[in-house]
C-alpha positions in Angstrom: 0.0 0.0 0.0 1.4 3.4 -1.0 2.3 5.9 1.7 -0.4 8.4 0.6 -3.0 5.7 1.2 -2.0 5.0 4.7 -4.1 7.1 7.1 -3.2 7.1 10.7 -6.0 7.9 13.2 -3.9 10.7 14.5 -0.3 12.0 14.4 1.9 10.4 17.1 5.2 11.7 18.6 7.0 8.9 16.6 5.7 10.4 13.4 7.2 13.8 14.2 10.5 12.3 15.1 10.7 10.4 11.8 9.8 13.7 10.0 12.5 15.5 12.0 15.2 12.9 10.8 14.1 13.4 7.2 14.0 17.1 7.4 17.0 18.0 9.5 19.3 18.3 6.5 16.7 20.1 4.4 15.2 22.9 6.5 17.0 25.4 8.7 17.3 24.6 12.4 15.9 28.1 13.3 17.3 29.9 16.4 15.6 29.9 19.8 16.5 33.4 21.2 16.0 34.8 24.7 14.5 38.3 24.2 15.6 40.5 27.1 13.2 43.4 26.4 10.1 41.2 26.4 11.4 39.3 29.4 11.8 42.4 31.4 8.4 43.8 30.2 6.5 40.5 31.3 8.9 39.7 34.2 9.6 36.2 32.9 11.9 34.5 30.4 10.7 34.9 26.9 12.2 33.0 24.1 11.4 33.5 20.4 11.5 30.6 18.0 12.5 32.4 14.9 10.7 30.6 12.1 10.8 33.9 10.2 14.4 32.9 9.6 13.4 29.7 7.8 14.5 29.3 4.2 11.1 30.5 2.9 10.7 32.8 5.9 8.0 30.6 7.5 7.5 27.2 9.1 5.4 26.0 6.3 8.4 24.6 4.5 8.5 21.8 6.9 5.1 20.3 6.4 5.1 20.9 2.6 8.4 19.3 2.0 7.7 16.3 4.3 4.4 15.7 2.7 5.6 15.9 -0.9 8.8 13.9 -0.1 6.6 11.1 1.4 4.7 10.7 -1.9 7.6 11.7 -4.3 7.1 9.1 -7.0 3.3 9.7 -7.3 3.8 13.4 -7.1 6.4 13.5 -9.9 4.1 11.4 -12.1 0.9 13.4 -11.5 2.1 16.7 -10.4 1.0 18.5 -7.1 -1.6 21.2 -6.5 -2.3 23.4 -3.4 -4.2 26.4 -2.2 -2.5 28.9 0.1 -2.5 32.5 1.3 1.2 32.6 0.8 3.4 30.7 3.1 2.3 27.1 2.3 2.5 28.2 -1.4 6.2 29.1 -0.9 7.0 25.9 0.9 5.3 23.9 -1.9 7.2 26.0 -4.6 10.5 25.4 -2.8 9.8 21.7 -2.7 8.7 21.4 -6.2 11.9 23.0 -7.5 14.1 21.0 -5.1 12.5 17.8 -6.1 11.9 18.7 -9.9 8.1 18.2 -9.5 5.5 20.3 -11.2 3.1 22.3 -9.0 0.1 24.3 -9.5 -0.6 26.9 -6.7 -3.9 28.6 -6.1 -3.8 31.8 -4.1 -6.4 34.4 -3.1 -6.4 37.6 -5.2 -6.0 39.5 -1.9 -2.6 37.9 -1.2 0.2 40.5 -0.8 2.3 40.9 -4.0 5.4 40.1 -1.9 4.2 36.6 -1.2 3.1 36.0 -4.8 6.6 37.1 -6.1 8.3 34.9 -3.5 6.3 31.9 -4.7 7.3 32.4 -8.3 11.0 33.1 -7.3 11.2 29.8 -5.2 9.4 27.6 -7.8 10.7 29.1 -11.0 9.7 26.9 -14.0 8.3 24.2 -11.8 5.2 26.1 -10.6 2.2 27.8 -12.0 0.5 30.4 -9.9 -3.3 30.9 -10.2 -5.0 33.9 -8.4 -8.6 33.3 -7.6 -11.1 34.3 -4.9 -10.9 36.7 -2.0 -10.0 34.2 0.7 -8.1 31.0 1.3 -11.4 29.1 1.3 -12.3 30.4 -2.1 -8.9 29.5 -3.5 -9.0 26.1 -1.9 -12.4 25.2 -3.5 -11.0 26.1 -7.0 -7.8 24.1 -6.3 -9.8 21.0 -5.4 -11.8 21.3 -8.6 -8.6 21.6 -10.6 -7.0 18.6 -8.8 -10.0 16.4 -9.7 -10.0 17.7 -13.2 -6.2 17.2 -13.9 -5.6 14.2 -11.5 -3.0 16.2 -9.5 -2.1 15.3 -5.9 -3.6 17.9 -3.5 -1.2 19.1 -0.8 -3.4 20.4 2.0 -1.8 23.3 4.0 -2.8 21.9 7.4 -5.3 19.0 7.5 -3.0 16.2 6.6 -1.0 13.9 9.0 2.3 14.2 7.2 2.0 18.0 7.0 1.2 18.1 10.7 4.2 15.8 11.5 6.4 18.2 9.5 5.2 21.2 11.3 5.8 19.4 14.6 9.5 19.4 14.1 9.5 23.0 15.2 8.7 21.6 18.7 11.5 19.0 18.5 14.0 21.9 17.9 12.5 23.9 20.7 12.9 21.2 23.3 16.3 20.3 22.0 17.4 24.0 22.5 15.9 24.8 25.9 17.7 23.9 29.2 14.5 23.0 30.9 10.9 22.5 29.6 9.1 25.8 29.0 6.0 26.5 31.1 4.1 28.0 28.2 4.4 27.8 24.4 2.4 30.5 22.3 1.8 29.8 18.6 -0.6 31.1 16.0 -3.6 29.1 14.6 -4.9 29.6 11.2 -6.0 26.1 10.0 -4.2 24.5 12.9 -1.4 22.6 11.5 1.4 24.2 13.4 -0.3 24.0 16.8 -1.4 20.4 16.1 2.2 19.4 15.4 3.7 21.4 18.3 1.1 20.3 20.9 1.4 16.6 19.8 5.1 16.6 20.4 5.3 18.8 23.5 2.4 17.2 25.4 4.0 13.8 24.8 7.5 14.9 26.1 6.6 17.5 28.7 2.9 17.2 29.5 3.0 20.0 32.1 3.8 22.6 29.4 0.7 24.7 28.6 -0.1 25.3 24.9 -1.7 28.6 24.1 -3.1 29.0 20.6 -3.5 32.5 19.2 -6.0 33.5 16.5 -7.1 36.8 15.0 -10.3 38.0 16.4 -11.7 38.4 12.9 -11.1 34.8 12.0 -11.2 32.9 15.2 -12.4 29.6 13.7 -10.7 27.1 16.0 -12.1 28.7 19.1 -15.5 28.8 17.5 -15.2 25.0 16.6 -14.1 24.1 20.0 -16.9 26.0 21.6 -19.3 24.4 19.2 -18.0 20.9 19.8 -17.2 20.3 16.1 -15.6 21.9 13.1 -17.5 25.2 12.6 -17.4 27.3 9.4 -17.4 31.1 10.0 -19.8 33.0 7.7 -17.3 36.0 7.4 -13.8 36.7 8.3 -11.4 39.6 8.5 -8.7 38.8 5.9 -6.1 41.2 7.4 -4.1 38.5 9.2 -3.9 36.7 5.9 -1.7 33.9 7.2 -4.3 32.9 9.7 -7.5 34.1 8.1 -9.3 30.7 7.7 -13.1 30.3 7.7 -12.9 26.6 8.6 -10.2 24.6 10.4 -9.4 21.0 9.5 -11.1 18.0 11.0 -7.7 16.5 12.0 -6.4 19.7 13.4 -9.6 20.3 15.3 -9.5 17.0 17.0 -5.8 17.4 18.1 -6.2 21.0 19.3 -9.5 20.2 21.1 -7.6 17.5 23.0 -4.2 19.0 23.6 -4.4 22.8 23.5 -4.9 24.4 26.8 -6.4 27.8 25.7 -7.0 29.8 22.6 -6.9 33.6 22.6 -8.5 35.8 19.9 -6.5 38.9 19.4 -7.8 42.1 17.7 -6.2 42.8 14.3 -5.2 46.3 15.6 -3.4 44.7 18.6 -1.5 42.5 16.1 -0.5 45.7 14.2 0.9 47.2 17.3 3.0 44.0 18.0 4.3 44.1 14.4 5.5 47.6 14.8 7.0 46.9 18.3 8.8 43.9 17.0 10.3 45.9 14.1 11.1 49.1 16.0 12.4 47.5 19.3 13.7 44.2 18.2 14.6 44.5 14.6 12.3 41.6 13.7 10.2 41.7 10.6 7.1 39.6 11.4 4.0 39.1 9.2 0.6 39.5 11.0 0.2 35.8 11.7 3.9 35.7 13.0 3.2 38.5 15.5 0.0 36.9 17.0 1.9 35.1 19.8 3.6 38.3 20.9 0.3 40.3 20.8 -1.3 37.6 23.1 1.3 38.0 25.9 -0.6 41.0 27.3 -3.6 38.7 27.9 -1.5 36.3 29.9 0.9 38.8 31.7 -0.3 37.7 35.2 0.0 34.0 34.6 3.4 34.1 32.9 5.2 36.1 35.6 8.3 34.2 36.7 7.8 31.5 34.0 9.6 30.3 31.0 7.8 31.3 27.7 8.4 30.3 24.1 6.7 32.3 21.4 6.8 30.9 17.8 7.4 33.8 15.3 5.8 31.6 12.5 6.6 33.9 9.6 8.3 37.0 8.3 6.7 37.6 4.9 5.4 41.0 5.4 4.9 43.3 2.5 6.5 46.7 3.1 3.6 48.3 1.1 1.2 47.3 4.0 3.2 49.3 6.7 1.0 52.4 6.4 -2.1 50.3 6.9 -0.5 48.5 9.8 0.5 51.8 11.4 -3.1 53.2 11.0 -4.8 50.0 12.4 -2.4 50.1 15.3 -3.2 53.8 16.2 -6.9 53.2 16.0 -6.7 50.2 18.2 -4.5 52.1 20.8 -7.1 54.9 20.8 -4.7 57.5 19.2 -6.3 57.9 15.7 -9.9 59.0 15.1 -11.9 60.0 12.0 -14.8 62.4 12.1 -17.3 64.0 9.6 -17.3 67.7 10.9 -20.0 70.2 9.7 -18.0 73.4 9.2 -20.0 76.7 9.2 -19.6 78.3 5.8 -18.0 81.6 7.0 -14.5 82.9 6.8 -12.3 81.7 9.6 -14.3 78.6 10.5 -11.3 76.2 9.7 -8.9 78.5 11.6 -11.2 78.4 14.7 -11.3 74.6 14.5 -7.5 74.5 14.4 -7.0 77.1 17.1 -9.7 76.2 19.6 -10.7 72.6 19.0 -7.3 70.8 18.4 -5.2 70.3 21.4 -1.5 71.4 21.5 -0.3 67.8 20.8 -3.1 66.8 18.3 -2.2 66.3 14.6 -4.5 66.4 11.5 -3.7 63.4 9.4 -6.6 63.6 6.9 -8.6 66.5 5.7 -11.1 66.6 2.8 -13.5 69.6 2.7 -16.5 70.4 0.5 -19.0 73.3 0.3 -21.5 71.6 -2.0 -24.2 70.7 0.6 -25.8 74.1 1.4 -25.0 77.7 2.1 -24.8 77.4 5.9 -22.5 74.5 6.4 -20.1 72.1 4.6 -18.9 68.7 5.9 -15.3 67.8 6.1 -13.7 64.4 6.6 -11.1 64.9 9.4 -8.5 62.5 10.7 -6.9 63.4 14.1 -4.0 61.7 15.7 -3.6 62.2 19.4 -0.4 61.9 21.4 -2.2 60.3 24.4 -5.3 58.2 24.3 -6.7 60.1 27.4 -6.8 63.3 25.3 -9.9 61.9 23.4 -12.5 63.0 25.8 -11.4 66.6 26.0 -11.2 66.8 22.1 -14.9 65.6 22.0 -15.9 68.3 24.6 -14.2 71.1 22.7 -15.9 70.2 19.5 -19.3 70.2 21.2 -18.5 73.4 23.1 -17.3 75.3 20.0 -20.3 74.3 17.9 -18.9 72.0 15.3 -21.5 69.2 14.8 -19.7 65.9 14.0 -20.2 62.2 13.4 -17.4 59.9 14.7 -16.6 57.3 12.0 -14.7 55.0 14.4 -18.0 54.1 16.1 -19.9 53.7 12.7 -18.4 50.6 11.0 -20.4 51.1 7.8 -19.3 54.7 7.2 -15.8 53.9 8.3 -15.2 51.2 5.7 -16.9 53.3 3.1 -14.9 56.5 3.7 -11.7 55.3 5.2 
């Protein structure tokens, strides 16, 4: 019976050790680095597992390579196909070129250009990229149709025993590099492959270690499934944390995470953006949104982790520099430092100067201003973005607008208008 036909009931620690032996000369053994600033901030020992320094700048190479290698002869004969928001695609592309196997890779149209270019660079003439749909789930449906039509082998990004075993090699390296077992391991969850592999190995070797999965609040599909008691498909997701924005987790990953993961924390996308900026500015680490999730979650566990040993898996570093302005804006909004208003300015000379002099505080800054006089003769609406130096300055700003007679609508509190205008 061929390897791809052998379906184990679940992934065992032995499967991960076999994967580790096969991959140890293929993938990079990424550093486990103690981070002094984070350790001081949270009064514990924080270690970062730097999968952002992997050959394709993400852990996804491990699972993709091990899966394709395990079916190498069939894959070479039929070709492979996958769907991915970016990192799994890069792992498959790297593997296809290394093993001289043709691959077809389906990616959402919303995938950052940087990730698309990386896939093409790693795969060269051995891969064909197809952009379709707005989400991973849309791309996955199209990829399945193509796989059936062309007879290719589908390489699932997370819900596959060999893929999970490959991702679990991250945990083997972690425990090989620490002096004593960590008290907590934080890792991101999208479809659940990484956390399934990590939890399988760590709970087998050091069962007292707590595994904390981290999801974006706008795509918390694993937490929803665990609360539901079975795999649950979200009707809508926020696609910003593209590496973890999955409507539906896998059946295999759900069963493992439901059994082994101690807690799952949904983190707001704006909080993730703050962590991305802090990692870059304070630690010189370029993390993609999914890679920053575990760092963002530490604030929610700051009391529990005091005096403990913590490992955070920085799962990927494929962040498009073109997104940095959006990341900064989302961070400022989350931190209560950036607000957008529609302000009705009186149509008289000096109204704008009065707003600048008597409404804005001495440390407030206008980031956006679009003004029109087309509505009527008495007033004209203006779109105004205001950045505060301190979040506590917000209330006094609101009071001054009311006192000085500038009617306004706060767009931050109106999601429909905010998305329409901002």
